[in-house]
Structure formats: structure tokens, C-alpha cells
C-alpha positions in Angstrom: -96.0 -1.2 9.5 -92.7 -2.2 11.0 -89.3 -1.0 9.7 -88.6 -4.5 8.4 -91.9 -4.5 6.5 -91.3 -1.0 5.1 -87.8 -2.1 3.9 -89.2 -5.2 2.3 -91.8 -3.1 0.5 -89.1 -0.7 -0.8 -86.8 -3.5 -1.8 -89.6 -5.2 -3.8 -90.3 -2.0 -5.7 -86.6 -1.6 -6.4 -86.4 -5.2 -7.7 -89.3 -4.5 -10.0 -87.6 -1.5 -11.4 -84.4 -3.4 -11.8 -86.1 -6.2 -13.8 -87.7 -3.5 -16.0 -84.3 -2.1 -16.7 -82.9 -5.6 -17.3 -85.6 -6.2 -19.9 -84.6 -3.0 -21.6 -80.9 -4.0 -21.5 -81.7 -7.3 -23.2 -83.5 -5.5 -26.1 -80.6 -3.1 -26.4 -77.9 -5.8 -26.4 -79.8 -7.6 -29.1 -79.8 -4.5 -31.2 -76.1 -3.7 -30.5 -75.1 -7.2 -31.6 -76.3 -6.4 -35.1 -74.2 -3.2 -35.4 -71.2 -3.4 -37.7 -69.3 -0.9 -35.5 -69.2 -3.5 -32.6 -65.7 -4.5 -33.7 -64.4 -0.9 -33.3 -63.0 -0.6 -29.8 -63.2 3.1 -29.7 -66.8 3.1 -31.0 -69.9 3.9 -29.1 -71.4 0.4 -29.7 -68.5 -1.4 -28.1 -68.5 1.1 -25.2 -72.2 0.7 -24.6 -72.0 -3.2 -24.5 -69.1 -2.9 -22.0 -71.1 -0.5 -19.8 -74.1 -2.9 -19.7 -71.8 -5.8 -18.9 -70.0 -3.9 -16.2 -73.2 -2.7 -14.6 -74.8 -6.2 -14.6 -71.6 -7.7 -13.2 -71.9 -5.3 -10.2 -75.6 -5.4 -9.7 -76.8 -8.9 -10.5 -76.0 -10.5 -7.2 -76.9 -7.3 -5.4 -80.5 -7.9 -6.4 -80.3 -11.6 -5.8 -79.5 -12.8 -9.4 -76.1 -14.4 -9.0 -76.1 -16.0 -12.5 -76.3 -12.5 -14.0 -73.1 -11.4 -12.2 -71.3 -14.6 -12.9 -72.0 -14.3 -16.7 -71.4 -10.6 -17.0 -68.1 -10.5 -15.1 -66.0 -12.5 -17.5 -67.4 -10.5 -20.4 -66.5 -7.3 -18.6 -63.0 -8.5 -17.9 -62.5 -9.6 -21.6 -63.6 -6.2 -22.9 -61.3 -4.4 -20.5 -58.3 -6.5 -21.7 -59.3 -5.8 -25.4 -59.2 -2.1 -24.7 -55.7 -2.3 -23.2 -54.3 -3.3 -26.6 -53.7 0.0 -28.5 -52.2 -1.9 -31.4 -55.5 -3.5 -32.2 -58.2 -0.8 -32.7 -60.5 -3.2 -34.5 -61.3 -6.7 -33.3 -60.2 -9.5 -35.6 -62.9 -11.9 -36.8 -62.2 -14.6 -34.2 -62.2 -12.1 -31.3 -65.4 -10.5 -32.6 -67.1 -14.0 -32.7 -66.0 -14.6 -29.2 -67.4 -11.3 -28.0 -70.7 -12.0 -29.7 -70.9 -15.4 -28.2 -70.4 -14.0 -24.7 -73.0 -11.3 -25.3 -75.4 -14.0 -26.4 -74.7 -15.9 -23.2 -75.5 -12.8 -21.2 -78.7 -12.2 -23.1 -79.8 -15.8 -22.5 -79.1 -15.7 -18.8 -80.8 -12.3 -18.5 -83.9 -13.6 -20.3 -84.0 -16.7 -18.0 -83.8 -14.3 -15.0 -86.7 -12.3 -16.3 -88.8 -15.4 -17.0 -88.1 -16.9 -13.7 -88.9 -13.7 -11.9 -92.2 -13.0 -13.7 -94.7 -12.4 -11.0 -92.6 -14.2 -8.3 -90.5 -13.1 -5.3 -86.8 -13.1 -6.1 -85.9 -14.2 -2.6 -83.1 -13.1 -0.4 -80.5 -10.6 -1.5 -77.2 -9.3 0.0 -78.9 -5.9 0.2 -81.8 -7.2 2.2 -79.8 -9.1 4.8 -77.4 -6.2 5.2 -80.1 -3.7 5.8 -82.0 -5.8 8.3 -78.7 -6.5 10.3 -77.9 -2.8 10.1 -81.1 -1.7 11.7 -80.4 -3.3 15.1 -77.4 -1.5 16.4 -76.8 1.8 14.5 -76.2 4.9 16.6 -78.4 7.9 15.9 -77.3 11.5 15.6 -78.9 13.0 18.7 -76.4 15.8 19.3 -77.8 18.2 16.7 -74.8 18.0 14.5 -75.4 17.4 10.7 -74.8 13.9 9.6 -71.7 13.3 7.5 -72.0 13.0 3.7 -71.1 9.8 1.9 -70.5 10.5 -1.8 -71.5 7.6 -4.0 -70.0 7.7 -7.5 -71.3 5.2 -10.0 -72.9 5.5 -13.4 -75.4 2.8 -12.7 -78.5 4.3 -11.0 -79.7 0.9 -9.9 -76.5 0.2 -8.1 -76.7 3.5 -6.4 -80.3 3.0 -5.3 -79.5 -0.5 -3.9 -76.5 0.8 -1.9 -78.4 3.7 -0.5 -81.4 1.5 0.5 -79.1 -1.0 2.0 -77.6 1.7 4.2 -80.7 3.6 4.9 -80.5 3.0 8.7 -76.9 4.2 8.9 -76.2 7.7 10.2 -75.1 9.3 6.9 -76.4 11.5 4.3 -75.8 10.5 0.7 -74.8 12.6 -2.3 -74.6 11.0 -5.7 -72.7 11.5 -9.0 -72.9 9.5 -12.2 -69.7 10.8 -13.8 -66.2 11.8 -12.9 -66.8 15.5 -13.6 -70.0 15.6 -11.5 -68.2 13.6 -8.7 -65.5 16.3 -8.4 -68.0 19.1 -8.3 -70.3 17.4 -5.8 -67.3 16.5 -3.6 -66.2 20.2 -3.6 -69.8 21.3 -2.7 -70.6 18.8 0.2 -67.1 18.0 1.5 -67.9 14.3 2.1 -66.6 12.3 5.0 -66.1 9.3 2.6 -66.3 8.6 -1.1 -67.5 5.3 -2.7 -66.0 5.3 -6.2 -66.5 3.0 -9.1 -63.5 2.5 -11.3 -65.3 2.6 -14.7 -67.0 5.9 -15.4 -68.2 7.3 -18.7 -66.0 10.4 -18.8 -63.0 9.4 -16.7 -61.7 6.4 -14.8 -61.8 6.0 -11.1 -58.0 6.1 -11.2 -58.1 9.6 -12.8 -60.6 10.8 -10.3 -58.3 9.6 -7.5 -55.5 11.6 -9.0 -57.6 14.8 -9.2 -58.9 14.4 -5.7 -55.3 14.3 -4.5 -54.7 17.8 -6.0 -57.7 19.4 -4.2 -56.5 20.6 -0.7 -59.8 20.1 1.0 -60.3 16.6 -0.4 -56.9 15.1 -0.7 -57.2 13.4 2.7 -60.9 12.3 2.2 -61.0 8.4 2.4 -62.0 6.7 -0.8 -63.3 3.1 -1.0 -63.2 1.7 -4.5 -66.2 -0.4 -5.6 -65.5 -2.3 -8.8 -66.1 -5.6 -10.6 -62.4 -5.4 -11.7 -60.5 -7.8 -9.4 -57.1 -8.0 -11.1 -54.2 -7.4 -8.7 -52.6 -4.7 -10.8 -55.7 -2.6 -10.7 -56.2 -3.0 -7.0 -52.6 -2.1 -6.1 -52.6 0.8 -8.5 -55.7 2.3 -6.9 -54.4 1.8 -3.4 -51.1 3.3 -4.2 -52.9 6.3 -5.9 -54.7 7.1 -2.7 -57.7 4.8 -2.2 -58.3 3.7 1.3 -59.7 0.3 0.4 -60.9 -1.7 -2.6 -64.1 -3.8 -2.6 -65.1 -6.2 -5.4 -68.7 -5.9 -6.8 -71.0 -7.4 -5.8 -70.0 -6.9 -2.2 -70.5 -9.7 0.2 -73.2 -9.5 2.9 -72.6 -6.6 5.2 -69.1 -6.1 3.8 -69.7 -2.5 2.6 -71.6 -1.5 5.7 -68.9 -2.8 7.9 -66.1 -1.2 5.8 -67.8 2.2 5.9 -68.3 2.0 9.7 -64.7 1.0 10.1 -63.4 3.7 7.8 -65.4 6.5 9.4 -65.4 5.4 13.1 -62.4 3.2 13.6 -59.5 5.2 12.2 -58.1 5.6 15.7 -54.5 6.1 14.6 -52.9 7.8 11.7 -49.7 6.3 10.2 -47.4 7.9 7.7 -46.0 5.5 5.2 -43.1 6.8 3.1 -41.6 4.7 0.3 -40.8 5.4 -3.3 -42.0 1.9 -4.4 -45.7 2.1 -5.3 -46.0 -1.7 -4.9 -44.9 -1.4 -1.3 -47.2 1.5 -0.7 -50.2 -0.5 -2.1 -49.4 -3.7 -0.2 -48.8 -2.0 3.2 -51.7 0.4 2.9 -54.1 -2.4 2.0 -53.2 -4.4 5.0 -53.1 -1.6 7.6 -56.3 0.0 6.3 -58.1 -3.3 6.9 -57.2 -2.9 10.6 -58.8 0.6 10.7 -55.6 2.7 10.5 -55.7 6.0 8.6 -52.8 5.7 6.2 -51.0 8.8 4.9 -48.5 8.2 2.1 -45.4 9.8 0.7 -43.1 8.7 -2.1 -40.1 10.9 -1.1 -38.5 12.2 2.0 -39.4 15.8 1.5 -43.1 15.1 1.2 -42.9 12.8 4.2 -41.3 15.5 6.3 -43.9 18.0 5.3 -46.8 15.7 6.2 -45.2 14.8 9.5 -45.0 18.5 10.5 -48.5 19.3 9.4 -50.4 16.1 10.1 -48.4 14.8 13.1 -49.2 11.1 12.6 -49.2 8.6 15.5 -46.5 6.5 13.8 -44.1 7.0 10.8 -42.9 4.1 8.7 -39.9 5.4 6.7 -37.9 3.7 3.9 -34.2 4.2 4.5 -33.5 5.1 0.8 -35.8 7.6 -0.9 -35.4 10.4 -3.5 -34.3 13.7 -2.0 -34.3 13.5 1.7 -33.7 9.9 2.8 -35.5 8.2 5.7 -32.5 8.8 8.0 -32.6 12.5 7.4 -36.4 12.6 8.1 -35.9 10.6 11.3 -33.0 12.9 12.5 -35.2 16.0 11.9 -38.1 14.5 13.8 -35.9 13.7 16.8 -34.5 17.2 16.8 -38.0 18.8 16.9 -39.6 18.8 20.4 -43.1 18.6 18.9 -42.3 15.6 16.8 -39.7 13.7 18.8 -42.3 11.6 20.6 -43.7 10.1 17.3 -42.5 6.5 17.0 -40.7 5.4 13.8 -40.3 2.0 12.1 -37.6 2.0 9.4 -37.8 -0.1 6.3 -34.5 -1.5 5.1 -33.3 -3.8 2.3 -32.3 -7.3 3.4 -28.8 -7.8 4.6 -28.2 -4.0 5.2 -27.2 -4.3 8.8 -25.5 -1.0 8.8 -28.7 0.8 7.9 -30.6 -1.0 10.7 -28.0 0.0 13.3 -28.0 3.6 12.0 -31.7 3.9 12.3 -31.7 2.5 15.8 -29.0 4.9 16.9 -30.9 7.8 15.4 -34.0 6.9 17.5 -36.2 4.5 15.5 -38.3 2.2 17.6 -38.1 -0.8 15.3 -37.1 -1.9 11.8 -38.2 -4.4 9.2 -36.3 -5.8 6.3 -37.6 -6.0 2.7 -39.1 -8.2 1.4 -41.4 -8.6 4.4 -44.6 -10.3 5.3 -47.4 -7.8 5.7 -48.6 -9.7 8.8 -45.2 -9.2 10.4 -45.4 -5.5 9.7 -48.8 -5.3 11.3 -47.6 -7.0 14.5 -44.6 -4.6 14.6 -47.0 -1.6 14.1 -49.2 -2.8 16.9 -46.3 -3.4 19.3 -44.7 -0.1 18.5 -47.9 1.9 19.2 -48.4 -0.1 22.4 -44.9 0.6 23.6 -45.3 4.3 22.9 -48.4 4.3 25.0 -50.7 5.3 22.1 
């Protein structure tokens, strides 16, 4: 049996298991709709409905059922917004009616999916295409060294199984966790090369896990790719500014996750320190540069920037002129006075129309500058040019 045939056989078995779980989810949703506690946002009934909607939003298209994801995603978003209103612990009648209507829609689509799939092949999926493509050009570990661990953190076992199967030809070992607490323990045990992290977990959010990872010395620099059905800009920027390397929306497009993992593990040729006290700037710049394969270190003040420059010795430093504590000029001056750091090129960030700051930075030895507000594409071009001029 060929590798392709073996994969198709494994995928068929996984689809069958998924449909069995989907049937159970339909029965459970029907039962939850009749619970009086559904209107209580802090109640287990509401939380369970949200978990089911969130999981289906992320896995429907993964298994080839686009209508499931398309129906579950707006329900998941609506329930997230409802939870963000602390002044309304109980849904008013009109909101409860809307919730029930959306849940009924999801039940109907899930039932149609089950009926249409009864005894038939579900057809192509993103998982299948990704795995078949991946099998053609993946390097094998032939040097005797242990394969790196990728830690997959998601409370949906079907999503974890699909991801692991889709990447089964890649040169990684997988570790799994279905909660934030387990994720932190497993990460400490296996020291992963990369973490794939869902944002909605039963005991703590992905954002909270990011914060705790940053406090663990051995894990604070481990790259983290967020995988979530939440696609609002505020959440994406918050995660990126909190330390995430990248953010992918569930369900991932064909080959997107595979390519992003390869890029993150294999293509981080240069490290760049980005120092700015504005989390929006951090998130914006980190997102754009990470997409080009750069390993981005971040600091929100001059003292932290200086510490990281001394210990990590990045290939490039991007420094905001004005930061709490030591400003960007002071950091630049200390770099140029240190023989081991003076060669590191620096781009200064300056507010618009502050020509004096620009001239000061150039006199102190910065290689370039860019004025805020700026276009991320312009910054990328300047980063590439600065690294090239430095012979890096």
C-alpha cells in the first residue's frame, strides 16, 4: 500500500470518528437548548454551547464540511461578545431568543451534514491536500539527532488529530495538551521548538498562557503560532503584542499551517529586536516582519531592550526614540560604545516632523530611520536594505 493510500485510509477513519462525534454534539445541543440556565453567561450550559460552537467553527472545513464552519463561526463570535459585557450576567429575552435561533441553525446544518455523509465519501479536505503535498519534499532526520517537538494546545481532540495527521510526513514529534495548565507542564517537560496554541481553552485563555510562557526562562523565546476561529483585529494584535509569533485563523487554508511551521522553524535566519512602548506598534510590526521569516524579539522600554541586545545579540535593532526609562538614543549610544555590539545596525523610529530626533539618531550611528505613522511595507523594505548594507 502506497503512502497516499495509507493516508487516505487514515483520513477516512478520522472522518468517520468526526461524524460520530458530530452526531453526539447534535444530541447534546438539543438537550442544552432546553436548559433554563442557558441564559446565564457564567453557567456551564452557556459555556458548553460556546465550546461546541468554537470547536465546530475550527474543524468543520478541516474535515471538508464548510457549511459547519460557516454556521458555527458567527455563533462563536456572538457568544464571545456576550461574555465581554460584565454588566449583563444574564441574557435578556431577545438575546436569548437570538442565541437559540443560531443554535438551531447549527443543529440543522450539522444534521444535514450527517445525512449527506451517511455511507458516502466526504470528498477533498484541506487536511488531505496539505498532507499529500507535504509528502513530496520533506527532509528526513538522518543525522541521528532527535526530531524537534511541536506542542499542539487545543481542547478539541478532533482538531488535534487532524493537524497531526496532516503533518505526519513533517520532521517533527508532536506533544499535546487540552488545557492551559497541561500546556505549561508539557512545555516545561519537552522544551518544544514551537507551540501551536488555541485562544479558547477551558481553564485559561491563550492570552493568559502566552503571559505565563513569557515568565518561564526556558520557554520565553519559544515561538508560538496562535490557531483560533476568532478573527477580530483587537484579539490578533493583542496576541502578537503579548509574544505570539504569528496568528492563523481556523480553519487554516490549504498548506497554510504546514508552510507557516516550516517558515517559523527553518527560515528564521535573522533576529530583530523591536523596542517600542506602544503595543499597537509592536503588534503591527511583529506581524509583518514575522511573515517574512524574521525572529522578532520585543521590548517595551529601553532597559529591557538593552538587556536583550547584550544577551541575545540580534542582527538588527529597531528602537523607538522615546521610551520609558532609557530612551532609544541612550540604548543606541551604549551599543556603539560596546565593541561587541557596535556592529549591530539600528533603525530609529521617530514621530513625524521631529527632524531633530532623526539627525540625533544618525549622528549617534543609526543606519536608518522611519517616521510614525508608517507603512509596514516601507519598514520591511528598510529592514531588508539595512541588513543588506550591513553584509548580513
